[in-house]
C-alpha positions as CSV (number, residue, x, y, z in Angstrom):
1,X,10.3,-21.4,2.4
2,X,6.9,-19.8,2.0
3,X,3.7,-21.6,2.9
4,X,2.7,-21.7,-0.8
5,X,5.9,-23.5,-1.6
6,X,5.4,-25.9,1.3
7,X,1.9,-26.6,0.0
8,X,3.1,-27.2,-3.5
9,X,5.8,-29.5,-2.3
10,X,3.4,-31.6,-0.3
11,X,0.8,-31.8,-3.0
12,X,3.2,-32.8,-5.7
13,X,4.9,-35.3,-3.4
14,X,1.5,-37.0,-2.7
15,X,0.5,-37.0,-6.4
16,X,3.9,-38.4,-7.4
17,X,3.4,-41.2,-5.0
18,X,0.0,-42.1,-6.3
19,X,-2.1,-40.7,-3.5
20,X,-5.4,-38.8,-4.0
21,X,-6.1,-35.7,-2.0
22,X,-8.8,-33.1,-1.5
23,X,-8.0,-29.4,-1.4
24,X,-10.3,-26.8,0.0
25,X,-9.7,-23.1,-0.7
26,X,-11.4,-20.8,1.7
27,X,-12.0,-17.1,1.5
28,X,-11.3,-15.7,4.9
29,X,-12.1,-12.1,4.2
30,X,-15.0,-12.0,6.7
31,X,-14.2,-15.0,8.8
32,X,-12.4,-13.1,11.6
33,X,-15.5,-10.8,11.9
34,X,-18.1,-13.6,12.1
35,X,-16.7,-16.0,14.8
36,X,-19.2,-16.2,17.7
37,X,-17.0,-15.5,20.7
38,X,-18.9,-17.6,23.2
39,X,-18.9,-20.6,20.9
40,X,-15.2,-20.2,20.4
41,X,-14.6,-20.0,24.2
42,X,-16.7,-23.1,24.7
43,X,-14.8,-25.1,22.1
44,X,-11.5,-24.0,23.7
45,X,-12.7,-25.3,27.0
46,X,-13.8,-28.5,25.4
47,X,-10.3,-29.0,24.1
48,X,-8.8,-28.6,27.5
49,X,-8.0,-24.9,27.8
50,X,-9.2,-24.0,31.3
51,X,-8.3,-21.7,34.2
52,X,-6.2,-18.6,33.9
53,X,-5.4,-19.2,30.2
54,X,-9.1,-19.5,29.3
55,X,-9.9,-16.4,31.4
56,X,-7.1,-14.4,29.8
57,X,-8.3,-15.3,26.3
58,X,-11.9,-14.4,27.3
59,X,-10.7,-11.0,28.6
60,X,-8.8,-10.4,25.4
61,X,-11.9,-11.2,23.2
62,X,-14.7,-9.4,25.1
63,X,-15.2,-5.8,26.0
64,X,-13.9,-4.4,22.7
65,X,-15.2,-1.2,21.1
66,X,-14.6,0.5,17.8
67,X,-15.5,3.6,15.9
68,X,-15.0,5.0,12.5
69,X,-13.3,8.2,11.5
70,X,-14.2,9.8,8.1
71,X,-12.8,13.1,7.0
72,X,-11.8,13.9,10.6
73,X,-15.3,13.2,12.0
74,X,-15.8,10.3,14.5
75,X,-18.9,8.3,15.1
76,X,-19.9,7.1,18.5
77,X,-18.1,4.1,20.0
78,X,-19.9,0.8,19.4
79,X,-19.4,-2.6,21.1
80,X,-17.9,-5.3,19.0
81,X,-19.9,-8.4,19.7
82,X,-18.3,-11.1,17.5
83,X,-15.0,-11.9,15.8
84,X,-11.4,-12.1,16.8
85,X,-9.0,-9.1,16.7
86,X,-7.3,-8.8,13.3
87,X,-3.7,-8.1,12.9
88,X,-2.7,-10.2,15.9
89,X,-0.8,-13.4,16.3
90,X,-3.4,-15.0,18.5
91,X,-6.4,-14.2,16.3
92,X,-5.7,-16.8,13.5
93,X,-4.7,-19.4,16.2
94,X,-8.0,-18.9,17.9
95,X,-9.9,-18.9,14.7
96,X,-8.5,-22.2,13.4
97,X,-7.5,-24.3,16.5
98,X,-10.9,-25.6,17.7
99,X,-12.0,-26.6,14.2
100,X,-8.9,-28.4,12.8
101,X,-7.0,-29.8,15.7
102,X,-6.1,-33.1,13.8
103,X,-5.8,-31.8,10.3
104,X,-2.8,-30.6,8.2
105,X,-3.4,-27.0,7.3
106,X,-1.2,-24.7,5.2
107,X,-2.4,-21.1,5.1
108,X,-1.1,-18.7,2.4
109,X,-2.5,-15.6,0.9
110,X,-2.7,-14.9,-2.8
């Protein structure tokens, strides 16, 4: 079952049983680029992620570089100073976990 169907099932079930609810729709188009890495690492530590796991995540986040290729021409490498890597499994987990540990979240794309 897709996340959208799970969401619809939960919402209709709550409404059918007389509950009220709030729904927040968030545009995450730039969210992955804007996360301050040190703040994210501090929050992970505050939630009990320490030692080798914390060091591994920090190594995965820092020291990244990127460059652009346009019509076969490359610019110089630039350091990436914020954000989490996109297209990874760990990226969304890191983005959401410190902020919504005790909430129900259903993520789906339209």
